[in-house]
N, C-alpha and C positions, 0 to 999 in steps of 0.2 A: 504494500500500500504506500502511496506517496505521502508526503508530509501532511500531518493532520492540521486542518485549519483551527484557529482559536474560536471558541464558542462560549459566550458568557452565560453560563447556567447557574453559577452560585449566586444566590440572591433572587432567583426567579421562583415562581410558584412551583412547588416540588411535585405536582401531579405528573406522573410518568408520561402521559400523553402530551402534556404541555412541553416537557423537556424534549421529548422525541420530535415534536414539531419544530422547536427552535434548532435542534441539532440538524434535522433534515433540511431546513432552510439554509443553514450555514453551509452544508455540503453542496447543495444545489447552487448557491451563489458562487461557489468555488469550482463549478463545472463537474462535480462528482455525483452525477445523477444515479449511476448504477450503485454506488456505495450507499446513497441515501435510501434507495429502495431495499437493498440488502439489509441495512441496519434496521429499518422499520420492521421488516419481516422477522428478523432475529429477536427484536424487542417484543413483538406481539406474541411470539412463541416461547418467550423465556418463562422460567418457573417462579421468579420472584422479582420484587422491586429492585433489590440489590444486584441481581444478575442483569437486569435491564440497564441499570446505571453503568455496570461494567462494560456492557456492549456499547453504549454511547461513548464511553471513554476509549474504546478501541478505534473509533472513527474520528473523533474530534478531540482537541486539547481543551479540556474543561477549564474555563477561567471564571473570574468573578465579574459581576456587572459593574463593580467599582473599577476594575481594571479597564473595562471598555470605556468608561467615562474619562479616565485618566489619559488613555490613548487619544480620544477625541480632543481633549483639552490640549494635549501636546501638539496635535496636528494644527489646531487653531492658532497656537502660539507661533508655529513655524511659518504660517501664512502671513503673519503680521509683519 
């Protein structure tokens, strides 16, 4: 698998379907459509919440929503 894209899941609503949707969108935004489909299939057939979280972690680099805001602020400062 290629480099995992960063995905801000820490700080989000912890419902597994919400997290799966966010991770899937992240993969698709990075052109990883097949991986998004495969990940969703694996999550929906997983046996537990923690197993599903581990599957998400195999596809994306789980980051905090706070990290995302910091990166956005850094980019804004660079543009000034």
